[in-house]
C-alpha positions as CSV (number, residue, x, y, z in Angstrom):
1,M,35.2,-19.5,-13.6
2,L,32.3,-18.8,-11.3
3,T,29.8,-21.2,-9.7
4,T,26.5,-21.9,-11.4
5,E,24.7,-20.1,-8.5
6,T,26.8,-17.0,-9.0
7,Y,25.9,-16.8,-12.7
8,Q,22.3,-17.2,-11.8
9,K,22.4,-14.5,-9.2
10,E,24.2,-12.1,-11.5
11,F,21.6,-12.8,-14.2
12,V,18.6,-12.3,-11.9
13,K,20.1,-9.0,-10.7
14,Y,20.4,-7.9,-14.4
15,L,16.9,-9.1,-15.1
16,E,15.4,-7.1,-12.2
17,Q,17.0,-4.0,-13.6
18,Y,15.5,-4.6,-16.9
19,V,12.0,-5.3,-15.5
20,S,10.0,-2.2,-15.0
21,L,6.2,-1.5,-15.4
22,K,5.4,0.9,-18.2
23,E,2.3,1.8,-20.2
24,P,0.1,0.2,-21.4
25,Q,0.1,-1.7,-18.0
26,N,-2.1,-4.5,-19.3
27,L,0.5,-5.3,-21.9
28,Y,3.6,-5.2,-19.7
29,E,2.3,-6.4,-16.3
30,P,1.8,-10.1,-17.6
31,I,5.4,-9.9,-19.0
32,W,6.9,-8.9,-15.8
33,Y,4.7,-11.5,-14.0
34,I,6.1,-14.4,-16.0
35,L,9.7,-13.2,-16.0
36,K,9.6,-12.8,-12.2
37,L,8.1,-16.2,-11.4
38,G,11.5,-17.6,-11.1
39,G,12.5,-20.9,-12.7
40,K,15.9,-22.5,-13.1
41,R,17.2,-19.8,-15.4
42,L,19.0,-22.7,-17.1
43,R,19.4,-21.1,-20.6
44,P,20.8,-17.7,-19.6
45,V,23.1,-19.3,-17.1
46,L,24.5,-21.4,-19.9
47,T,25.0,-18.3,-22.1
48,L,27.0,-16.5,-19.4
49,M,29.0,-19.6,-18.5
50,T,29.9,-20.3,-22.1
51,C,31.1,-16.7,-22.6
52,D,33.3,-17.1,-19.5
53,I,34.6,-20.5,-20.8
54,F,35.9,-18.8,-24.0
55,D,37.7,-16.3,-21.9
56,L,35.6,-13.2,-22.2
57,D,33.9,-11.4,-19.2
58,Y,30.5,-13.1,-18.9
59,K,28.9,-9.7,-18.2
60,K,29.4,-9.0,-21.9
61,A,26.8,-11.8,-22.6
62,L,24.1,-10.6,-20.3
63,D,22.0,-9.0,-23.1
64,A,22.2,-12.3,-25.1
65,A,21.3,-14.2,-21.9
66,L,18.3,-11.9,-21.3
67,A,17.2,-12.4,-25.0
68,I,17.2,-16.2,-24.4
69,E,15.2,-15.9,-21.2
70,V,12.6,-13.5,-22.6
71,F,12.2,-15.8,-25.6
72,H,11.9,-18.9,-23.5
73,N,9.2,-17.3,-21.3
74,F,7.4,-16.0,-24.4
75,S,7.2,-19.6,-25.6
76,L,5.9,-20.7,-22.2
77,V,3.1,-18.2,-22.2
78,H,1.9,-19.4,-25.7
79,D,2.5,-23.1,-24.8
80,D,0.4,-22.7,-21.7
81,I,-2.5,-21.3,-23.8
82,M,-2.3,-24.1,-26.3
83,D,-2.2,-26.7,-23.5
84,D,-4.8,-24.9,-21.4
85,A,-2.4,-25.3,-18.5
86,P,-3.6,-23.9,-15.1
87,L,-0.1,-23.7,-13.5
88,R,3.4,-22.6,-14.3
89,R,6.1,-22.7,-11.6
90,A,3.3,-23.5,-9.1
91,K,1.5,-20.1,-10.0
92,E,-1.4,-19.3,-12.2
93,T,-0.5,-19.2,-15.8
94,V,-0.7,-15.8,-17.6
95,H,-3.9,-16.7,-19.5
96,E,-5.6,-17.9,-16.3
97,K,-4.6,-14.8,-14.3
98,W,-5.6,-12.4,-17.1
99,N,-7.1,-13.9,-20.3
100,I,-6.2,-15.6,-23.5
101,N,-6.0,-12.4,-25.6
102,T,-3.6,-10.8,-23.1
103,G,-1.5,-13.9,-23.1
104,I,-1.2,-13.8,-26.9
105,L,-0.4,-10.1,-27.2
106,S,2.1,-10.0,-24.2
107,G,3.7,-13.1,-25.7
108,D,4.1,-11.3,-29.0
109,A,5.7,-8.3,-27.3
110,M,8.2,-10.6,-25.5
111,L,9.3,-12.1,-28.8
112,I,10.1,-8.5,-30.2
113,M,11.7,-7.6,-26.9
114,A,14.0,-10.6,-27.1
115,Y,15.4,-9.4,-30.6
116,Q,15.9,-5.9,-29.3
117,M,18.5,-7.1,-26.8
118,F,20.9,-7.9,-29.8
119,E,20.9,-4.3,-30.7
120,N,23.4,-3.7,-27.9
121,Y,26.1,-5.7,-29.8
122,N,28.4,-4.6,-32.7
123,D,27.2,-5.3,-36.3
124,A,29.0,-8.6,-36.8
125,T,27.9,-10.1,-33.4
126,F,24.3,-8.8,-33.9
127,R,24.2,-10.5,-37.3
128,N,25.4,-13.9,-35.9
129,L,23.2,-13.8,-32.9
130,A,20.1,-12.8,-34.9
131,K,20.8,-15.5,-37.5
132,L,21.1,-18.2,-34.9
133,F,18.2,-16.9,-32.9
134,S,15.8,-16.8,-36.0
135,K,16.8,-20.4,-37.0
136,T,16.2,-21.6,-33.4
137,A,12.9,-19.7,-32.9
138,L,11.5,-21.2,-36.1
139,E,12.7,-24.8,-35.0
140,V,11.0,-24.2,-31.6
141,C,7.8,-23.4,-33.4
142,E,8.2,-26.6,-35.6
143,G,8.7,-28.7,-32.5
144,Q,5.6,-27.3,-30.9
145,Q,3.7,-28.2,-34.1
146,Y,5.1,-31.8,-34.1
147,D,4.0,-32.0,-30.4
148,I,0.4,-30.9,-31.2
149,D,0.3,-33.3,-34.2
150,F,1.3,-36.2,-32.0
151,E,-1.6,-35.8,-29.8
152,T,-4.0,-37.3,-32.4
153,R,-1.6,-40.1,-33.6
154,D,-1.2,-43.5,-32.1
155,D,1.8,-44.4,-34.3
156,V,4.4,-41.9,-33.1
157,T,8.0,-43.4,-33.4
158,I,11.0,-42.9,-31.0
159,P,13.0,-41.1,-33.9
160,E,10.0,-38.8,-34.4
161,Y,9.6,-38.1,-30.7
162,L,13.3,-37.4,-30.3
163,K,13.2,-35.0,-33.3
164,M,10.2,-33.2,-31.7
165,I,12.0,-32.6,-28.3
166,E,15.2,-31.7,-30.1
167,Y,13.4,-28.9,-31.9
168,K,11.0,-27.9,-29.1
169,T,13.5,-27.8,-26.3
170,A,17.1,-28.9,-27.0
171,V,17.9,-26.4,-29.8
172,L,17.2,-23.5,-27.4
173,V,19.6,-24.9,-24.9
174,A,22.1,-25.4,-27.6
175,A,21.6,-21.9,-29.0
176,A,21.9,-20.4,-25.5
177,M,25.4,-21.9,-25.3
178,Q,26.4,-20.9,-28.8
179,M,25.3,-17.4,-28.3
180,G,27.8,-17.2,-25.3
181,A,30.5,-18.4,-27.7
182,I,29.4,-15.9,-30.4
183,V,29.7,-13.0,-27.9
184,A,33.2,-14.3,-26.9
185,D,34.2,-14.5,-30.6
186,A,35.0,-18.2,-30.2
187,S,36.0,-20.2,-33.4
188,E,33.4,-21.7,-35.6
189,E,34.6,-25.2,-34.6
190,D,34.3,-24.4,-30.9
191,Q,30.9,-22.8,-31.5
192,N,29.7,-26.0,-33.2
193,S,31.0,-28.2,-30.5
194,I,29.4,-26.2,-27.7
195,Y,26.1,-26.3,-29.7
196,E,26.3,-30.1,-29.9
197,F,27.0,-30.4,-26.2
198,G,24.0,-28.2,-25.5
199,K,21.8,-30.1,-27.9
200,N,22.4,-33.4,-26.3
201,L,22.2,-32.0,-22.8
202,G,18.8,-30.3,-23.9
203,I,17.4,-33.7,-25.1
204,A,18.4,-35.3,-21.8
205,F,16.8,-32.4,-20.0
206,Q,13.5,-32.7,-21.8
207,L,13.4,-36.5,-21.3
208,Q,13.8,-35.8,-17.6
209,D,11.1,-33.2,-17.7
210,D,8.8,-35.8,-19.3
211,Y,9.7,-38.3,-16.7
212,L,9.1,-35.8,-13.9
213,D,5.7,-34.9,-15.5
214,A,4.6,-38.4,-14.6
215,F,6.6,-39.2,-11.5
216,G,7.6,-35.8,-10.0
217,D,6.7,-34.5,-6.7
218,P,3.9,-31.8,-7.1
219,K,5.4,-29.8,-4.3
220,T,8.7,-29.4,-6.2
221,F,7.9,-29.9,-9.8
222,G,6.1,-26.6,-10.2
223,K,3.7,-27.8,-12.9
224,Q,0.6,-30.1,-12.8
225,V,2.0,-33.6,-12.4
226,G,0.4,-35.9,-14.9
227,G,-0.3,-33.0,-17.3
228,D,1.1,-34.9,-20.3
229,I,-1.1,-37.9,-19.5
230,I,-4.2,-35.7,-19.2
231,E,-3.4,-34.1,-22.6
232,N,-2.7,-37.5,-24.1
233,K,0.8,-36.6,-25.2
234,K,2.9,-39.2,-26.9
235,T,6.0,-39.0,-24.8
236,Y,9.0,-41.3,-24.6
237,L,7.3,-43.0,-21.7
238,Y,4.1,-43.6,-23.8
239,I,5.9,-44.9,-26.9
240,K,8.1,-47.3,-24.9
241,A,5.1,-48.5,-22.9
242,L,3.4,-49.5,-26.2
243,E,6.6,-51.2,-27.5
244,F,7.2,-53.3,-24.3
245,S,3.6,-54.1,-23.3
246,R,1.7,-57.3,-24.0
247,Q,-1.4,-56.8,-26.3
248,E,-3.9,-56.5,-23.4
249,D,-2.0,-53.7,-21.7
250,K,-1.3,-52.0,-25.1
251,D,-5.0,-51.9,-25.9
252,E,-5.6,-50.4,-22.4
253,I,-2.9,-47.7,-22.9
254,L,-4.4,-46.8,-26.3
255,Q,-7.9,-46.6,-24.7
256,L,-6.7,-44.4,-21.9
257,F,-4.9,-42.1,-24.2
258,S,-8.1,-41.6,-26.3
259,S,-10.1,-40.6,-23.2
260,T,-10.7,-37.2,-21.5
261,P,-12.4,-38.0,-18.2
262,D,-13.7,-35.3,-15.9
263,D,-11.8,-36.8,-13.0
264,S,-8.3,-37.4,-14.4
265,T,-6.8,-38.9,-11.2
266,P,-7.7,-42.5,-11.8
267,K,-6.4,-42.2,-15.5
268,I,-3.1,-40.7,-14.3
269,N,-2.6,-43.4,-11.6
270,R,-3.3,-46.3,-14.1
271,V,-1.1,-45.0,-16.8
272,K,1.8,-44.4,-14.3
273,H,1.3,-48.0,-13.2
274,L,1.5,-49.3,-16.8
275,F,4.6,-47.1,-17.4
276,V,6.4,-48.7,-14.5
277,N,5.3,-52.3,-15.1
278,S,6.1,-52.3,-18.8
279,G,9.6,-51.1,-18.2
280,A,9.0,-47.8,-19.9
281,A,9.9,-45.8,-16.9
282,D,13.3,-47.5,-16.5
283,A,13.9,-47.2,-20.3
284,T,13.3,-43.5,-20.1
285,K,15.9,-43.1,-17.3
286,E,18.4,-45.0,-19.4
287,E,17.9,-42.8,-22.4
288,I,18.4,-39.7,-20.2
289,K,21.7,-41.1,-19.1
290,A,22.6,-42.0,-22.8
291,Y,22.1,-38.4,-24.0
292,T,24.0,-37.0,-21.0
293,I,27.0,-39.3,-21.9
294,K,26.8,-38.1,-25.5
295,A,27.0,-34.5,-24.2
296,F,29.9,-35.3,-22.0
297,A,31.8,-37.0,-24.9
298,V,31.6,-33.8,-27.0
299,L,32.8,-31.9,-23.9
300,E,35.8,-34.1,-23.5
301,S,36.9,-33.4,-27.1
302,M,36.9,-29.6,-26.7
303,P,40.1,-27.6,-26.2
304,I,39.2,-26.1,-22.9
305,S,40.8,-26.5,-19.5
306,K,39.9,-29.3,-17.2
307,D,38.4,-26.9,-14.6
308,K,36.0,-25.6,-17.3
309,K,35.1,-29.1,-18.4
310,Q,34.4,-30.1,-14.8
311,L,32.0,-27.1,-14.2
312,L,30.0,-28.1,-17.4
313,H,30.1,-31.7,-16.3
314,Q,28.7,-30.8,-12.9
315,F,26.0,-28.7,-14.4
316,G,25.0,-31.6,-16.7
317,E,24.9,-34.0,-13.7
318,S,22.7,-31.7,-11.8
319,L,20.1,-31.7,-14.6
320,I,19.6,-35.4,-14.8
321,T,19.4,-35.7,-11.0
322,R,17.0,-32.9,-10.5
323,E,13.4,-33.3,-9.1
324,V,12.1,-29.9,-10.2
């Protein structure tokens, strides 16, 4: 087994070989721009790592890993348009650097390009990868729609929120790992187990992302801190703050999340204060730990070596202690 950093470097090298400008330039330049912005490369690393865990050369999974990364970045391009987000990884978003129409079309092309990567596998592997990928892609769209719907609701529940982040974020992490297992021709039981591990880890990852959106360091987070508050998103922090707050503070939270002031700084600061004082911030951190523990419990039940379990354990720990 290799280190996480080694998988990441090998993937980036493969990505750079794949990335090349071609005509029409106005279609492909935005694609290369978003793919080369960097990021954690979490999902492709998990694909490579999982393939290695199930005893096949991880390089056999590079095309599947690339498909996951291209699809993930496609979803970011379109999400940024829907959120009207100015920054992605501390750089201009595609629709800000070019325009909305370019962002839509380049994103569409990325989705098609992701599917093309599966053509490099044999028929059986192609079918299994494409089937999982189609299911996952549709769930990601469903999760995004739930997220949009929640913006105009004041009665979002914790189960609803957790379902939303499972679909919007966690299923792609889970699928990234199962794809590595599919390429390695792992048993169906092992594929299902690694999917569950990835799903629970993905939920913990998104909860951490939501927490950092409010409390992260702007210099390291890579996105606009407080973006979810500006957009009145009903995150775990918000739902728990309503649950824990006295009526006076609850009314204030509802009022703040129905406003769109020109200067959002006072709103962000006040909401963060209410998140901390209500206990919602601590509750979110506890939930992150709980889902990480669930992931590790699945990992412990799997018939893989102690060294391989340790590598996945360390990877999971790094996600819940990250600040970016």
